[in-house]
N, C-alpha and C positions, 0 to 999 in steps of 0.2 A: 465855556467859562472865559472870564475876562483874563487877559494876560498882561502883567505889568511890564513885559518886555516890548520894545518897539516891534512893529509888524515885520520888519526885515529879518529879525532873529528868530528862526524857526527851529534851531537846534534843540533847545530845551525851553519848554513853555511852562513855567511854574504857575500854579493856581492855588489860592488859599481857600479852603473850604470853611464853611461856618462851624464845623466841628473842631477846628483847631489843628488840622493836618495840612501840611505843605506838600503838594503833589507835583512831582516832576514827570511830565509826560515825555517819554522817550521818543526819538525820531522813528519813523516807520522802519521796521526791520531790525532795529538795534536790540531791543528786548521785547518780549511778548507782554510785559506788564509795566505798570507805573511804579515809581519809587515814592513811598509816603514817609514823611518825617514828622513826628509829633512836635507841635509848638507849645502845647500846654501839658502839664503833668497829668498822668492818668491816676487819679487819687485812689480809686478802689484797688487797682493793681499795686500801687506803692504801699498802701496800708496792708494788703495781704502779704506782700513780700516782706515787709518789716516784721510782721507777727511771725511768719514762718521762719525766717532766718534768726530772729531774736530768740525763738524757742530752741533752735538748734544750738546757738551759742550758749544759752543758759544751761542746756543739758550738758554740753561739753565742759563748761566751767565748773558746774556744781557736782558732777559725777565723782571726781576723785575725793572730794570732801565727804560725800555721802558714804562712799565705800570705806573710807578711813574711820568714820564715826561708827559704822556698823561693826567693823573689826574690833574697835576699842570696847564697844558695848558687849560684844560676845566674850571678849577676854575678861572683862570685869565680872560678868555673870559666872564665868568658869572659875573665878577665884585666883586669877593670876594678874600680874602687873600688865596694864594695857600697853606699855611701851616695850618691855623686854620679855614678857611671858614667864617671868620668874615667879614662883609661888609667893603669894602675898603674906600669908600668916596674919598676925594681929598688929603689925607695925603701922605707923602713920605714914611712913615713906618706904619705898622699895629699898631693900637692903642691897640689891644688885646695881641698880642704875640711879637711885636717889630721887626718883619721881615721886611727888606727893600723891598719895592715894586718897580717893574719896571714901567716906565711911560706908 
């Protein structure tokens, strides 16, 4: 591989591959492998990570609201106020907390 460093500097010899990776070849005996640094984004990995972590964030953000709406729907079906669980009766508003009740 061609080295952009002068011939006298053999400590680290970087080489740019056509795939967009910058490779640092270590001196003999320092490490048994080369260090590769990406120069271009890995689009497929970035898209997969965005979808994965976006789904986790959406689940965390929406879960409390879904739980709360399920609780309110269950209380409404049971015939009690969705806020304070006081029996509704025939009133338009809850007589205990003042919450307006749906018909």
